[in-house]
C-alpha positions in Angstrom: -24.5 5.2 -4.0 -24.4 2.1 -1.7 -21.0 0.2 -2.9 -20.2 -3.3 -0.7 -17.1 -4.8 0.1 -16.8 -6.7 -2.8 -17.5 -4.1 -5.0 -15.0 -1.8 -3.4 -12.2 -5.2 -3.4 -12.8 -5.4 -7.4 -13.1 -1.7 -7.9 -9.8 -1.6 -6.6 -7.9 -4.0 -8.8 -9.6 -2.9 -11.9 -8.2 1.2 -10.8 -4.7 -0.4 -9.5 -4.7 -3.1 -13.0 -5.9 0.6 -15.0 -3.3 2.6 -14.3 -0.6 -0.1 -14.0 -1.6 -1.1 -18.0 -1.7 3.0 -19.0 2.0 3.0 -17.1 3.2 0.0 -18.9 2.1 1.1 -22.6 3.2 4.5 -22.1 6.3 3.2 -21.1 6.7 0.3 -24.1 5.4 2.9 -26.5 8.1 5.7 -25.4 11.1 2.7 -25.5 9.5 1.7 -28.9 9.7 5.0 -30.0 13.2 5.6 -28.4 14.3 2.4 -30.2 13.1 3.5 -33.7 14.8 6.9 -33.2 18.0 4.9 -32.7 17.6 2.6 -35.6 17.3 5.6 -38.0 19.9 7.7 -36.4 22.2 4.9 -36.9 20.8 4.4 -40.6 21.5 8.2 -41.1 25.0 8.3 -39.5 26.2 5.1 -41.8 24.2 6.8 -45.3 26.5 9.8 -43.8 29.7 7.8 -43.9 28.6 6.2 -47.1 27.4 9.2 -49.0 30.9 10.9 -48.8 32.5 7.8 -49.8 30.8 7.3 -53.1 31.4 10.7 -54.1 34.9 11.0 -53.0 34.9 7.5 -55.6 32.7 9.1 -58.4 35.1 12.4 -58.1 38.7 10.3 -58.5 37.3 7.7 -60.7 35.7 10.7 -63.2 39.2 12.2 -62.7 37.2 15.9 -61.3 40.0 18.3 -60.5 37.7 21.1 -59.4 34.1 19.4 -57.9 32.8 22.5 -56.9 32.7 25.0 -60.0 31.8 21.8 -61.8 29.1 20.3 -59.4 26.3 21.6 -62.1 27.6 19.4 -64.2 28.4 16.2 -62.2 25.5 16.4 -60.4 22.9 14.6 -62.1 25.6 11.9 -62.9 26.5 11.9 -59.0 22.8 11.7 -57.9 22.6 8.6 -60.4 25.3 7.0 -58.8 24.8 7.7 -55.2 20.9 6.4 -56.2 22.3 3.1 -57.5 24.7 2.4 -54.6 22.5 3.5 -51.7 19.6 1.6 -53.7 17.8 4.4 -53.6 15.7 7.5 -55.1 17.2 11.2 -54.3 17.5 14.4 -54.7 20.5 16.4 -55.4 20.5 20.0 -54.0 22.8 23.0 -54.7 24.5 25.0 -51.7 22.2 27.7 -52.0 19.3 25.1 -51.3 17.9 25.3 -54.9 17.7 21.9 -56.6 20.3 20.7 -58.6 18.9 17.7 -59.8 15.7 15.2 -58.7 15.7 11.7 -59.8 13.2 10.9 -57.3 9.6 10.8 -58.4 8.1 10.9 -54.3 6.5 13.8 -53.2 7.3 13.4 -49.8 10.9 14.8 -50.1 9.1 18.1 -50.9 7.0 17.8 -47.8 9.4 19.6 -45.3 12.7 21.4 -46.3 13.8 21.7 -42.1 16.7 19.0 -42.8 18.1 20.5 -45.9 18.3 23.4 -43.6 20.7 21.2 -41.1 22.5 20.2 -44.3 23.4 23.2 -45.2 25.2 24.3 -42.3 27.2 20.9 -42.8 25.1 19.2 -40.0 23.2 15.6 -41.5 20.0 15.5 -40.3 16.7 13.3 -40.8 12.7 14.0 -40.5 10.5 11.8 -40.1 7.2 12.0 -41.7 3.5 10.3 -41.5 2.7 9.5 -45.2 -0.8 8.8 -45.5 0.2 6.3 -42.6 3.2 5.2 -43.4 6.2 6.3 -41.8 9.2 7.5 -43.7 12.1 8.8 -43.0 13.6 12.2 -45.5 17.8 11.7 -44.8 19.6 15.0 -45.9 23.3 14.9 -45.9 26.1 17.1 -46.9 28.9 16.2 -49.4 31.8 17.7 -48.2 34.8 17.1 -50.1 38.3 18.2 -49.3 36.6 19.9 -46.0 34.1 22.1 -48.3 30.4 22.0 -49.0 29.5 20.9 -52.7 26.0 20.3 -52.5 23.3 18.6 -50.3 21.7 14.8 -51.0 18.4 13.7 -49.7 16.6 10.7 -49.7 13.8 9.1 -48.2 13.6 5.5 -46.0 10.1 3.6 -45.4 10.4 2.1 -41.7 6.2 1.1 -41.8 7.6 -2.0 -41.0 10.1 -1.0 -37.9 7.2 1.2 -36.5 4.6 -1.7 -37.7 6.3 -3.9 -35.5 6.3 -1.9 -32.4 2.2 -0.9 -32.9 2.3 -5.1 -33.6 3.7 -5.7 -30.1 1.9 -2.5 -28.3 -0.9 -4.4 -29.7 -0.2 -7.8 -28.8 1.0 -6.8 -24.9 -2.4 -4.7 -24.3 -4.4 -8.1 -25.1 -2.3 -10.1 -23.0 -3.1 -7.6 -20.4 -6.9 -7.6 -21.2 -6.7 -11.4 -20.6 -4.2 -10.7 -17.5 -6.9 -8.3 -16.2 -10.2 -11.0 -16.3 -7.9 -12.8 -14.7 -7.3 -10.1 -11.8 -11.3 -9.8 -11.8 -11.8 -13.7 -11.3 -9.2 -13.8 -8.6 -10.5 -10.5 -7.1 -13.9 -12.2 -7.1 -12.7 -15.4 -5.1 -10.7 -13.4 -3.2 -13.5 -11.2 -2.1 -15.9 -14.4 -1.6 -13.5 -15.6 1.0 -13.2 -12.4 2.5 -17.3 -11.6 2.6 -18.4 -15.3 3.1 -17.7 -15.7 6.4 -18.5 -12.0 7.1 -22.1 -12.3 6.1 -22.6 -15.2 8.4 -21.6 -13.5 11.1 -24.0 -10.9 10.0 -27.4 -13.1 10.2 -25.9 -15.2 13.0 -25.6 -11.8 15.2 -29.5 -11.0 13.4 -30.6 -14.4 14.7 -28.9 -14.0 18.1 -30.6 -9.9 18.5 -33.9 -11.7 18.1 -32.9 -14.1 21.5 -31.6 -17.1 20.1 -28.8 -17.9 21.6 -29.0 -21.8 20.9 -28.2 -21.0 17.2 -24.5 -22.7 15.7 -22.0 -20.1 14.7 -20.2 -22.6 12.3 -17.6 -20.6 10.6 -13.9 -22.5 9.8 -11.2 -20.1 8.7 -7.9 -20.3 9.8 -7.0 -16.4 9.3 -8.3 -13.1 11.3 -11.8 -14.1 10.2 -11.7 -17.2 12.3 -10.5 -15.6 15.0 -13.2 -13.2 15.1 -15.8 -15.5 14.4 -14.3 -17.8 17.3 -14.3 -14.4 19.3 -17.6 -13.9 18.3 -19.0 -17.5 19.6 -17.5 -16.5 23.1 -19.2 -13.5 23.4 -22.6 -15.0 22.0 -22.2 -17.9 25.1 -20.9 -15.3 28.0 -24.3 -13.2 27.5 -26.3 -16.2 27.0 -24.6 -17.4 30.6 -25.5 -13.9 32.3 -28.8 -13.9 31.2 -29.4 -17.0 32.3 -27.9 -15.8 35.7 -30.1 -12.8 36.0 -33.0 -15.0 35.1 -32.0 -17.3 38.4 -31.1 -14.3 40.4 -34.8 -12.8 39.4 -36.9 -16.0 40.6 -34.8 -16.1 43.6 -36.2 -12.4 44.3 -39.1 -13.6 43.6 -39.1 -16.3 45.5 -37.7 -14.1 48.6 -40.1 -11.5 48.0 -42.8 -14.3 48.2 -41.7 -14.9 52.0 -40.9 -11.7 53.0 -44.6 -10.9 52.2 -45.5 -14.1 53.8 -44.1 -13.2 56.9 -45.7 -9.3 57.4 -48.6 -11.4 56.7 -48.0 -13.4 59.1 -46.8 -11.1 61.8 -49.7 -8.5 61.2 -52.1 -11.5 61.6 -50.9 -12.0 65.4 -50.5 -8.6 66.1 -54.0 -7.9 65.2 -56.0 -10.7 67.0 -54.3 -9.6 70.8 -55.1 -5.4 69.4 -58.7 -6.7 68.6 -59.3 -8.5 72.3 -57.7 -5.1 73.9 -59.6 -2.9 72.4 -63.0 -4.7 73.1 -62.1 -5.5 76.9 -61.0 -1.6 77.1 -64.7 -0.7 75.6 -66.4 -3.5 78.3 -65.0 -1.8 80.6 -65.6 2.3 80.0 -69.5 1.2 79.4 -69.6 -0.4 82.2 -68.6 2.3 84.5 -65.7 -0.7 85.9 -63.3 2.1 86.9 -65.1 4.1 88.8 -66.0 1.8 91.5 -62.8 0.9 91.5 -61.7 1.4 95.1 -58.2 3.1 94.0 -58.3 5.1 91.2 -55.1 5.9 89.2 -54.3 2.1 90.0 -53.1 -0.6 87.4 -55.8 -3.4 86.4 -54.6 -6.4 85.8 -56.3 -8.7 83.5 -55.1 -11.5 82.1 -55.7 -11.8 77.9 -55.5 -15.1 76.1 -53.2 -15.1 73.7 -54.0 -17.6 69.9 -50.9 -19.8 70.0 
């Protein structure tokens, strides 16, 4: 398949823009995801601190002397207190991982238990789930009283708005990039046109000159390398035309010289041929008349005067 220079320039710009666009979208998406994760981790740290503070306050207010042994009795009250202060709905777990109290009707909390395993090891954890197009973070926070794990508080928080903002940002950037891409296509067409038009003119001029029409006027105005090329092309055309004219003049001179040479040889041949014919005639006459035998001294020269035509 044959591609013109215009096609190659356009394809080059499109490829460069496409690769740059994909890299940019990948980078922005990665940064948005990382930023969202940082926000969620910050909320995890804050939630861990708040849950343990509210739990200690609840135990102090209720004057519970042995929270570990009495946890099954206070778990539901503690769960309601935490849900109220955390402004959410959560689930309370015993230290063995079984559910102590459930004040939550959201099935999302039972979809994944990996964060529970970390919380039972006294490590706060969060799992980000995709629930029907919504981004939900499930937090599992160990409740530690006097350096002892008494239970795990697990709740969820919807971060769909946060992720939606990121998606909207990527969408806006994509739309903007499409306009930029369209502008690049237009600019590339204009650039390729400014480059190709003089080259196409040079191509047409070369075809005309190739037919022997050297008088054609090369009209290409450009201040760049193409202008220099056109200038050198004109010089080359004029030089070729000048050399052709010189060759023609020399050819005419050679023809004239050849004509003079032929005329000279014709004259010389004619002048030589006339006396030789006369000599031949006299010799034949002498031979036929036996003039030589009647001469007293044979072998002597006979002086014969011949007329020579001036």
